[in-house]
Each structure stands twice: as structure tokens, then as C-alpha cells.
N, C-alpha and C positions, 0 to 999 in steps of 0.2 A: 550327524551332529554338526551343528553350525560352528564355524570358526570366528564368527563375528564377535568382536570384543575380546578375544583370547590373545594373549601375548605369545607370539611365535617367532622363530628365527628364519631369516631370509638372506639370500646372497645375490649380488649383482656384479657384473663386469664393468658397468659404467656409472654406478652410483645413482642411477635413476630408475632403471627397469629391473626390479627384483624378481627374477624369474626362476631362481633356484630356491626351493622350499615349498611349503613351510615345514619346519621341524619344531618339536616341542622343547628341545634343548640345543644349546650352541654346539655341544660336542657331536651330536648326530649330524648337524649341518656340515661341520668341518670334515667329518668322516666321509660324507657324500662327496664333498669337493675334492678331497684327497684321493678318493677311489676312482672318480669318474672324469677328472679333468687333467689337462696337460701340466706337467711340471713347470713351475715358474709363473703360472697364471695367478694374477692377483685379483681378489674379490673384495668388495665392500660388503661387510656383513652387518646385520642389524636385527634387533628385536623390534617387532612391529605389531600393531593391532590393525585388523581390517574392520572398518566400520560398515554400516549398512547405508543404503540410499535413504535420503530424506523424503518420506512420503507425505509429509505435512505441507501440502502445496496450495491449499485453498485458503482464502480469507473471507470473512463474513461480508465486508464491503464489496469485494470482487464478485461474490455470489449474487448479492443484491443487485449489483450493476448488470450482471448477465440476465437476471430475471426482468429487470426494468427494460433492458434493450429488447428482449424477446417479446415484451408486451407493450411496446411503445404505442402501437396503433389502438390498443384497447384502453388507453388512458384517456380520461375526460377531464383531467384537472386543468383548469384555466390558468392558474398561477404558476404552473411548471412543477409543482410539488407532486410527489408520488405517494403511494400508500406506505412506502418504506422510509420516507424522510424522517419520521419521528422515532425510528428504532434506536433504542438506547445502546450504549457501548457494551454493557454487560450482556445484552441479548445478541449482539453481533459476535461477541467472544464465544458465546454458547454455540452459535451456528458454526463458527470456525472450528471449534473443538469437535462438535458432532460429526461434521463432514470429514474432517481429517481422521478422526477415530474410525469411522466407517471404512475409509480407504485403507488404513493400517490393518484393520480386521480382515478385509478382503484379501490383502496381500498375504497375511498369515494363514488364513483358511485355505487358500489355493497354493500355499508353499512357494510363493514367488519371491520371497526375500532372499537376495543374494548379496555376498560381500561387494562393497564398492570397489572400483578398479584402483583406487589409491588408498594408501594407509591413512588411518585416522590419527595415529600417533606412532612415533618411533623413539627408540632409546638404545643405548649401549652400542653405538656404531663403532666399528673398527675395521681393519683390513686383515686379510689372510692370504698368504701366498702358498700355493701348493708346493710342498717340499719334494725333493728327490727321495726315492725309496732308499733305505739303508744300504742296499747292495749296488745302487746306481752311482755313477760319478764319472 
């Protein structure tokens, strides 16, 4: 099951690299920290969402430019115009969406979608210091 877009709890020793987690609830994260870390260690904890990569990378004008570049020697237009110069904006938008939709479908079909390396959103940040056990002191 994908964790993309799901709010989960994470911890970090430096406030930048959240490498402990994820946990579905704050209490489970704190229990892991208290059980597996040294007494007195302080962590930044946060609830965060992992986003996915942006696969919508193509633009209609960019695609047209690549086609024109690839076919420059086949053009016989004296005035410098190409066959695509009169393409309307709505048709370019349709090309953009069609190609990007195909890329997203390809990623989904081949199960290549992975969470991005950075969080897309964060909230409820606080700190937690690993306490001494009740018999320690």
C-alpha cells in the first residue's frame, strides 16, 4: 500500500533528515524512540506527508520544437514558417495533457511511482527527549 499523501509521524536528530518512522500515530513513534535510543537524546518529531514525483514534464510547445528540430532538413518553407506555426493554444494544451497522461499511466502500470525524497507537507512539529527509565538514575 502506498504511503503517498498519508499523514504519518517521523523523527530526526537534526531537524532535516527524518530517518525514524514512519508511524501512523505519534505514540508509536515515541515508543520506538524511547525503546531503541540513548537516554537524553533529543529528537524533532513531526507529522508529514510524502508526495510523489511530478511526472508531468512535457509541454506542447516543447514537443513541437523537438519535432521541428528533428525535421528541419525536410522543411521546404521559404518564409521560415513550419507546419506547426498555426497550432492553436487549446490544441497545444491537448498535446501537453495527452503526453503527460501517457507518462503517468506508464508509471502507474509499471508500478514505478515512489514517494519523493522530501515531504510535501509537515505539521505538528515538536521535540522529544528520551527519558530515563523509572529504575534508572
